[in-house]
C-alpha positions in Angstrom: 0.1 -0.1 -0.1 1.5 3.5 -1.2 1.4 6.2 1.5 -1.4 8.6 0.3 0.4 11.6 1.2 3.2 10.7 -0.9 1.1 9.8 -3.7 -0.8 13.3 -3.4 2.7 15.0 -3.6 3.8 13.2 -6.4 0.5 13.8 -8.4 0.9 17.6 -7.4 4.4 18.0 -8.8 3.4 16.0 -11.8 0.5 18.6 -12.3 2.6 21.6 -11.9 5.5 20.1 -14.4 2.9 19.2 -17.0 1.1 22.7 -16.8 4.5 24.6 -17.1 5.4 22.5 -20.0 1.9 22.9 -21.7 2.1 26.6 -21.0 5.4 27.2 -22.3 4.8 25.2 -25.2 7.4 22.6 -24.6 5.3 19.5 -25.3 2.8 18.4 -28.2 -0.7 17.8 -27.9 0.0 14.3 -26.2 2.2 15.8 -23.8 5.4 14.5 -25.3 8.6 16.8 -25.3 9.0 18.4 -28.7 12.7 18.3 -28.1 13.6 15.7 -25.5 17.1 17.1 -25.2 16.0 20.6 -24.6 17.2 22.1 -21.5 14.1 24.5 -21.2 11.8 21.3 -20.4 10.4 21.2 -16.9 11.1 18.0 -15.4 10.4 16.4 -12.0 13.9 15.4 -10.2 15.0 12.3 -8.8 14.8 11.9 -5.2 18.2 12.6 -3.6 17.8 11.8 0.1 19.8 14.1 2.4 21.1 16.1 -0.5 17.6 16.6 -2.2 17.7 18.8 -5.2 13.9 20.1 -5.3 10.8 18.6 -6.8 10.7 20.0 -10.1 13.6 21.7 -12.2 12.5 24.9 -14.4 15.8 26.1 -15.4 16.9 28.5 -13.6 14.3 27.6 -10.7 13.9 25.0 -8.5 10.4 24.5 -7.4 9.4 22.8 -4.1 5.9 21.5 -4.4 3.7 21.4 -1.6 0.1 19.8 -1.3 -0.8 20.3 2.4 -3.7 22.2 4.1 -1.6 24.2 6.8 1.0 26.4 4.9 4.3 27.0 6.5 5.8 29.1 3.7 8.8 30.4 5.4 10.3 27.0 6.4 9.3 25.8 2.9 11.3 28.8 1.2 14.2 27.8 3.6 14.0 24.3 2.4 13.7 25.2 -1.3 17.0 27.7 -0.9 19.1 24.5 0.5 18.1 22.4 -2.3 18.6 24.9 -5.1 22.3 25.0 -3.6 22.4 21.2 -3.9 21.3 21.3 -7.5 23.3 24.2 -8.6 20.3 26.3 -9.6 20.4 30.2 -8.9 16.6 30.6 -7.7 14.3 28.7 -5.4 10.5 29.0 -5.1 7.6 27.0 -3.3 4.4 26.0 -5.2 1.6 25.4 -2.8 -1.5 23.9 -4.1 -4.8 25.7 -3.2 -7.7 23.3 -2.4 -10.4 22.9 -4.6 -9.0 25.0 -7.4 -7.0 23.7 -10.7 -3.1 23.7 -10.9 -3.3 27.4 -12.6 -4.3 28.7 -9.2 -1.4 27.2 -7.4 0.4 29.9 -5.2 4.1 30.3 -6.2 6.3 31.8 -3.2 9.2 33.7 -3.6 11.5 34.8 -0.6 12.7 38.6 -0.7 15.9 38.0 -1.9 14.8 35.7 -4.6 12.2 38.1 -5.8 14.5 41.1 -5.8 17.2 39.2 -7.8 14.6 38.0 -10.4 13.3 41.6 -10.8 16.9 42.8 -11.0 17.9 40.2 -13.6 14.4 41.2 -15.7 15.7 44.9 -15.2 12.2 46.0 -13.6 11.1 48.5 -10.9 9.3 47.2 -8.1 6.1 48.6 -9.4 6.8 47.1 -12.6 7.5 43.7 -11.1 4.3 43.7 -9.2 2.0 44.9 -12.0 3.6 42.4 -14.7 3.4 39.2 -12.6 0.6 39.9 -10.0 2.4 39.6 -7.1 1.0 40.2 -3.4 3.3 40.6 -0.6 3.1 38.9 3.0 5.0 40.7 5.8 5.3 38.6 9.0 6.3 40.9 11.8 9.5 42.5 11.8 11.6 39.3 10.9 12.4 39.9 7.2 13.5 36.3 6.8 9.7 35.5 7.3 8.4 37.8 4.5 7.4 36.6 1.0 5.9 37.4 -2.2 3.3 35.3 -4.0 1.8 35.1 -7.4 0.0 32.3 -9.0 1.3 29.5 -11.3 0.0 30.9 -14.5 1.8 34.6 -13.8 5.1 32.4 -12.8 5.0 30.8 -16.5 5.2 34.1 -18.0 7.7 35.2 -15.6 9.6 32.0 -16.3 9.7 32.6 -19.9 10.9 36.4 -19.5 13.7 35.2 -17.1 14.8 32.7 -19.6 14.7 35.5 -22.3 16.6 37.9 -20.4 19.4 35.2 -19.6 19.5 34.7 -23.4 19.5 38.1 -24.2 22.4 39.0 -21.8 24.2 36.1 -23.0 24.2 37.3 -26.6 25.7 40.4 -25.6 
C-alpha cells in the first residue's frame, strides 16, 4: 500500500510540471516533449535523500511543491533554498496547491531575496514587477526572513519565460 500523502504530493508535482510544459509550449498535444534534449523542459527531479535537489526543475528555478492544508511558507522557502544550492540553481520558489482549485491557481512563493534578484535580472522596478506578474506581499512581523511574495502558477509561467529570455539576451551581448 502506498502512502496517500506521498501519492498526493507526487500528483501535485506532476501537475505543476505538466502545466508549465504545456503553457511554455514545450510539449505536443499528447504531452510528449517536442525536443527531449531541450534544457528548457520542465522535469521532476529524482529523490536525492539528504542532498535533495528540489521537486521540479524549471531552469533557472527549483520548485519545491507542497500539497498540504496548513501552509508553512517561510520554512518551505528555507528548504527550497538549500535544495537549489544542492542542485546548482540560482533561484528557489515554493508552489503550494490551493484546495478545490486547478493547477493554474497554485500559489508560487518567493522569498524577498529571490524576488529581488529575479526583478533585477529582468531589469524591472518594484512597481513594474508587481504589475507584470500579479504579486502580493506577505509581511510577517519585523523578521524579514519570514516575508515573502506570492503569485499564481500562470503568472509564474510568464515570469519564467521572461527570465529565460533575459538570460539569453544577456548571453548574446
